[in-house]
C-alpha positions as CSV (number, residue, x, y, z in Angstrom):
1,X,0.0,0.1,0.1
2,X,1.2,3.5,-0.7
3,X,2.8,5.0,2.4
4,X,2.0,8.6,1.4
5,X,-1.1,10.3,2.4
6,X,-2.1,8.1,5.3
7,X,-3.3,11.2,7.2
8,X,-6.0,13.7,6.2
9,X,-6.9,17.1,7.8
10,X,-10.5,18.1,7.4
11,X,-11.8,21.6,8.0
12,X,-15.2,21.4,9.8
13,X,-15.2,24.7,11.9
14,X,-17.6,26.9,9.8
15,X,-21.0,28.1,11.0
16,X,-23.0,27.0,7.9
17,X,-24.6,30.4,7.8
18,X,-26.1,29.8,4.3
19,X,-27.8,26.5,5.5
20,X,-29.8,28.4,8.2
21,X,-32.3,27.5,9.7
22,X,-31.0,23.9,9.5
23,X,-27.6,24.7,10.8
24,X,-28.9,26.3,13.9
25,X,-29.3,22.8,15.5
26,X,-27.1,20.5,13.3
27,X,-23.6,21.6,12.2
28,X,-23.0,21.4,8.5
29,X,-20.6,18.4,8.7
30,X,-23.5,16.4,10.3
31,X,-25.9,17.4,7.6
32,X,-27.5,14.1,6.3
33,X,-27.1,13.0,2.7
34,X,-29.3,9.9,2.6
35,X,-28.4,7.8,5.7
36,X,-25.0,9.4,6.3
37,X,-23.8,12.9,7.3
38,X,-21.6,14.8,4.8
39,X,-18.5,14.3,6.8
40,X,-18.8,10.6,7.3
41,X,-19.1,10.1,3.5
42,X,-15.9,12.1,3.0
43,X,-14.2,10.2,5.7
44,X,-15.2,6.9,4.2
45,X,-13.8,7.9,0.7
46,X,-10.5,8.8,2.3
47,X,-10.4,5.6,4.2
48,X,-10.9,3.7,0.9
49,X,-7.6,5.3,-0.5
50,X,-5.7,4.3,2.6
51,X,-6.1,7.2,5.0
52,X,-5.9,5.9,8.5
53,X,-5.7,9.0,10.6
54,X,-7.9,12.1,10.6
55,X,-7.2,15.5,12.1
56,X,-10.4,17.6,12.3
57,X,-10.5,21.2,12.8
58,X,-13.5,22.3,14.8
59,X,-15.2,25.6,15.7
60,X,-18.9,26.0,15.7
61,X,-20.9,23.2,17.6
62,X,-17.7,21.2,17.9
63,X,-19.1,18.9,20.8
64,X,-21.8,17.7,18.4
65,X,-19.2,16.6,15.9
66,X,-17.0,14.9,18.6
67,X,-20.1,13.0,20.0
68,X,-20.8,11.6,16.7
69,X,-17.3,10.6,15.5
70,X,-15.7,10.1,18.8
71,X,-12.1,8.7,18.4
72,X,-13.1,7.1,15.0
73,X,-12.7,3.5,16.4
74,X,-16.2,2.5,15.4
75,X,-15.5,3.8,11.8
76,X,-12.1,1.9,11.5
77,X,-9.9,5.0,11.7
78,X,-8.3,7.3,14.2
79,X,-9.6,10.8,14.8
80,X,-7.9,13.7,16.6
81,X,-9.7,17.1,17.1
82,X,-8.3,20.6,17.1
83,X,-10.4,23.4,18.3
84,X,-10.3,26.8,16.7
85,X,-10.8,29.6,19.3
86,X,-11.6,31.9,16.4
87,X,-11.7,31.4,12.6
88,X,-8.3,30.5,11.4
89,X,-9.2,30.3,7.6
90,X,-8.6,27.5,5.3
91,X,-4.9,27.0,6.1
92,X,-4.5,28.6,9.5
93,X,-5.6,25.4,11.5
94,X,-2.6,23.5,10.2
95,X,-0.5,25.8,12.5
96,X,-2.3,23.9,15.5
97,X,-1.2,20.6,14.0
98,X,2.5,21.3,13.4
99,X,3.7,18.4,15.4
100,X,1.5,15.8,13.5
101,X,3.5,15.7,10.1
102,X,7.0,14.9,9.1
103,X,8.6,17.6,6.7
104,X,8.7,15.0,3.8
105,X,5.3,13.4,4.5
106,X,2.3,14.0,2.2
107,X,-1.2,14.5,3.5
108,X,-4.6,15.4,2.3
109,X,-6.4,18.6,3.3
110,X,-10.1,19.0,2.5
111,X,-13.1,21.3,3.4
112,X,-15.5,19.2,5.4
113,X,-18.5,20.2,3.3
114,X,-17.6,18.5,0.0
115,X,-19.5,15.9,-1.9
116,X,-17.4,14.1,-4.7
117,X,-17.3,10.8,-6.5
118,X,-13.5,11.2,-6.9
119,X,-11.2,8.2,-6.1
120,X,-8.8,9.9,-3.8
121,X,-6.2,7.4,-4.7
122,X,-5.9,8.8,-8.0
123,X,-5.5,12.2,-6.6
124,X,-2.7,11.0,-4.2
125,X,-0.9,9.1,-7.0
126,X,-0.9,12.3,-9.2
127,X,0.4,14.4,-6.3
128,X,3.2,11.9,-5.5
129,X,4.2,11.4,-9.3
130,X,4.3,15.3,-9.7
131,X,6.7,15.8,-6.8
132,X,5.1,19.1,-6.1
133,X,5.2,21.1,-3.0
134,X,1.3,21.4,-3.2
135,X,-1.3,19.8,-5.6
136,X,-4.6,21.5,-5.8
137,X,-7.7,19.6,-6.9
138,X,-9.4,21.7,-9.6
139,X,-12.9,21.5,-11.2
140,X,-13.5,23.0,-14.6
141,X,-16.4,25.6,-14.8
142,X,-18.2,27.0,-17.6
143,X,-19.9,30.4,-17.5
144,X,-22.0,32.0,-20.3
145,X,-21.6,35.8,-20.6
146,X,-24.8,37.7,-20.3
147,X,-23.8,40.0,-23.2
148,X,-22.4,39.9,-26.7
149,X,-18.8,40.6,-26.7
150,X,-17.3,43.1,-29.2
151,X,-13.9,42.5,-30.5
152,X,-11.8,45.7,-31.4
153,X,-8.5,46.5,-32.9
154,X,-7.2,50.0,-32.7
155,X,-10.8,51.5,-32.4
156,X,-12.2,49.3,-35.3
157,X,-14.7,46.5,-34.5
158,X,-13.3,43.3,-35.9
159,X,-15.9,41.0,-34.7
160,X,-18.7,40.1,-32.3
161,X,-19.4,37.0,-30.3
162,X,-22.9,36.6,-29.1
163,X,-22.8,35.6,-25.3
164,X,-19.6,33.5,-25.5
165,X,-18.9,30.8,-22.9
166,X,-15.8,31.1,-20.8
167,X,-14.1,28.1,-19.3
168,X,-11.9,28.3,-16.2
169,X,-10.7,26.2,-13.2
170,X,-11.6,26.6,-9.6
171,X,-10.3,25.0,-6.6
172,X,-12.2,22.1,-5.2
173,X,-11.2,22.7,-1.7
174,X,-9.2,19.4,-1.7
175,X,-5.5,19.4,-1.6
176,X,-2.4,17.3,-1.2
177,X,0.5,19.0,0.9
178,X,3.7,17.9,2.5
179,X,4.8,18.6,6.0
180,X,6.9,21.6,4.9
181,X,3.7,23.6,4.3
182,X,3.2,23.8,8.0
183,X,6.2,26.0,8.6
184,X,4.9,28.5,6.0
185,X,1.8,29.1,8.1
186,X,1.8,31.8,10.8
187,X,0.8,30.5,14.2
188,X,-2.7,31.0,15.5
189,X,-3.6,33.6,12.9
190,X,-6.3,33.8,10.1
191,X,-4.6,32.3,7.0
192,X,-6.1,31.0,3.9
193,X,-5.0,28.5,1.2
194,X,-4.7,31.4,-1.4
195,X,-2.4,33.1,1.2
196,X,-0.3,29.8,1.3
197,X,-0.3,29.6,-2.5
198,X,0.9,33.2,-2.8
199,X,3.7,32.3,-0.3
200,X,4.6,29.2,-2.4
201,X,4.7,31.3,-5.6
202,X,6.9,34.0,-4.2
203,X,9.3,31.3,-3.1
204,X,9.2,29.5,-6.4
205,X,7.7,26.4,-4.9
206,X,5.9,24.2,-7.2
207,X,2.1,23.9,-7.3
208,X,0.3,21.4,-9.5
209,X,-3.1,21.2,-10.6
210,X,-5.1,17.8,-10.5
211,X,-8.1,18.1,-12.6
212,X,-11.2,16.4,-11.3
213,X,-13.6,15.1,-13.9
214,X,-15.9,13.3,-11.5
215,X,-18.9,14.8,-10.0
216,X,-18.1,17.5,-7.2
217,X,-20.0,19.9,-5.3
218,X,-19.2,22.2,-2.3
219,X,-22.4,22.1,-0.1
220,X,-22.9,25.8,0.5
221,X,-26.8,26.2,0.7
222,X,-29.9,24.2,0.8
223,X,-30.0,24.1,-3.0
224,X,-26.7,22.4,-3.1
225,X,-27.8,19.9,-0.4
226,X,-31.0,18.9,-2.4
227,X,-29.0,18.6,-5.6
228,X,-26.6,16.1,-4.0
229,X,-29.3,14.2,-2.2
230,X,-31.2,13.7,-5.4
231,X,-28.0,12.6,-7.1
232,X,-27.4,9.9,-4.5
233,X,-31.1,8.8,-4.7
234,X,-30.7,8.4,-8.5
235,X,-27.5,6.5,-8.1
236,X,-29.0,4.2,-5.6
237,X,-32.0,3.5,-7.7
238,X,-29.9,2.8,-10.8
239,X,-27.7,0.3,-8.7
240,X,-30.9,-1.6,-7.9
241,X,-31.9,-2.1,-11.6
């Protein structure tokens, strides 16, 4: 079995404000998708790729998440929790976990509100093969302009494209990092993954993009939750045919 990426950090400290009123009583990581909470589905996917140890960064309603997952034994993994006394961003919580990773050790980092059908083993293998300091899981998005676009050259119109479609890549909220990343993060301060990427770029450290073609969705609101739930029902029904 691949000895890299046997650990994963999951960010689960958000308040889920866009999922209110549901998130007043249930923290977003425990929102159900079918029979299982969002976070349990993600944990099981990581486990299938060989992850054995999880470090979960918590903030809002931390005790409910701890009560559900415990030490991870009933799910066949080890879980350790780190409490954010105030929001630390998407990279800041790693400063609390500095002792957990060796400098040359690769590990996963993921937002705790993601639904994806990605095989994390493929993500891991790509990251290790690329030998990059950071690998970002990327999703391709297409956006259609609301306007016709005029093309000009020295004040003359050379063409018009009616409502063109633009393709671009976004971060999926899933990453592979090595232990050296932790030393780049200020202690106990709000610090984001874009902040960390800018540090890497300024130091000419390598960042690779792993393109995700499988279904992916960050669950930000009730509409996202409904879409994911409907998809899982559709998949379950098709498996029974």
